[in-house]
N, C-alpha and C positions, 0 to 999 in steps of 0.2 A: 450488211445493209441491204434492204429489200428494194426491188425495182420491178414494177409491172412490165416495163418494156423488155426486160431480160427474161423474166419467168413466165409472162403471159397469164392466162386465167387460172393456172394451177398454183399461183403464188402462195395462197394461204396454206395449201397442202404441203408445199415445199418448206415453208417456214415451220410448220408443226413438225415435220420429219427432221429438219435440221436441228431444231432445239432438242428434240428427243434424242438425237445422236450426239449432242455435245455443245451446240452453240449456246453461249451464256449471255449474249446481248443481241438484241434485234433493233436496228434503227429503221424507222419508218420514214422513207425518203421518197416523196412524190410531189414534183413541182407542177404537174399538169392538172391536178385536181384542186378544187376550191370549195369552200362552203360545206354544205351537207354531204357532198360526195366524198370530200376529203375526210370528214369526220367518220363516215361509214366505213371507208377504206381502212382508216387507222384502227377503228374498233375491231374490224375483221382480223387484221394482222395481229393486234395485241391478243385477241382471243385465241388465235392459232398458236402464238408463242406460248401462252399460258397452258394450253392443252399439251403442248410438247413438253413443257416443264413438269407437268403432272405425270406424264408417261415415264420420264426419266428419273423423277424424284429429285431433280436439281432445280435451283433457282434460275430464273432468267430475268434480265433487265430489259425493259422496253423503253426506247428512246425515240422521241419525235424530232424530226429535222425541221428547224426554224420556227415552227408554229407553236408558240406557247399556249395559245387558246386550245388547240387540239390536244396538246400534252395534258393540260388541266382537265379537259372534258373526259379523257379516257383513263385518267389516273395513271399516267405514264410515270416511269421512274426517273425521267430526265428529259433534257432538251439539248439538241445539237445546234450550234450557232454557225452560220456562214459569215462571209465577209461583210455583208450589208445588214447583219442582224443586230439585235440589241446588245448592250454591254453585259458582260458576265455578271456583274453585281446586280443588274436589273433582273436578269433571268433568275438568279437565286432568290431575289426578293419575291418574285412572282410564284416560283415553284416551291420555295421553302429550303431550309438548310440541308435537308437530306437528299435533295434532288441531285442527280448526276448531270453536270454541265460540261458538254464537250464543245470543241472548237475545231474548225477546219484550218489547216495550215499547209503552206507549200515551201517553207524554208525554215532553217534553224532560227533565224531572227524572229519569225512569226511565232514559233513555239515559245521563245523566251518572252514575247510580249503577251502571251496567254496565261500569265500567272493568275492564279485564282480558279482556273478551270480544273475539273477533276480528271480530264483526259483531253488529249489533242489527237486528231488524225493527221499524220504527216504523209503527204502524197504529192506526186506518185513516186514510190520507191522503185518500181519497175514499170514497164509499159502496161497500162490497164488491160484486163481481159474482157471487160464487159462493154467498153466504149472506145472510140478512137482516142489516142493520146494527144493532148493539146499542150502538154508541158514536158520538158526534158526530165527523164528519170533521175532521181536524186541519188539512188544507190544506198548501200548499207552504211557507208561512212556518215551520211546525213543522220541516220538513226542514232549512231553513237554520239554525235555532237549534240543532237537534240536532247537525248537522254540526260546529258550532263547539266541541263538547265534545271532539272528537278521536277519537271512537269511530266506525268505519265504519258508516254507516246504509244499510239496504236499505228503500226505500219500499214499503209494502204496503197493499193495500186499494183496490180500484177502479182499479188501474193498467191502462192500455191502451197500445197502440202510440202513440196520440195524446198521452198524458200522460207516458209513460216518459221522453222527452227532457226535458220540463219538470222532472220530479223530479230528474233527474241534474244539470241546470243549477242547480237550487236547492241542490245540495250532496250528494245521495244518491250513495253508492258504487255502487248498482245498484238493481234492483227485485226484489220477490218477488211472484209472481203464481200464481193458480190458474185463475180463470175466464177470463182473457184468452186462455189456451191451451186448457184442457180443455173449455170451453164452445163453442169455435170449431168451425165445420163442417169446416174444414181446419186441422188442427194444424200442419202444416208451414208453410203460408202465414202463419198467425197468429204463429208463432215467428219466422219470418224478418222479419216486419214489426216486431216488438219489437226484434230484433237490429239492424236498420237504424236504428231510432230511438235506441237506446243508443249505437251506434257514431258517430252524428252529433251526439250531445249534447256 
């Protein structure tokens, strides 16, 4: 998940490097921009992600947080819904049957209620790296319980290369990170370490 406040002006370069090193999904999350500025930002990040994918020869999926109009405008691969967003069925109607629809969740019950989503972010598994923690950490046990609902779960919150494999072994389909990559001194090395951990899980 990309965040200008964490990465600063080098965000697009960091996204390109991370995708080239193994990131397979980029979520454009920016609540402080609106209108034309948000559209321009989303286009810049999507273009950076696609350049990284060309460098690596792997596919990347670009997801837009909350804004269906922006997702449509940049031909994004999907939309991530928050708690006050539209229903999953409406998002799919707007973006089409092939779109990846994600949902934010903070409990196993919320994961179970997100049937119809292609993936859910369950957070925080651990204390977040990129922002102050406002909710108690759920731990790996929550991943295992959430995975039993049948909805693909991405573990989010405080995930590092050291804990990514544990999250997947607990039942996560993958991980969603910000700080583990964008706060690293070397984005490429940090991404590769996460990729290795996930591949070995």
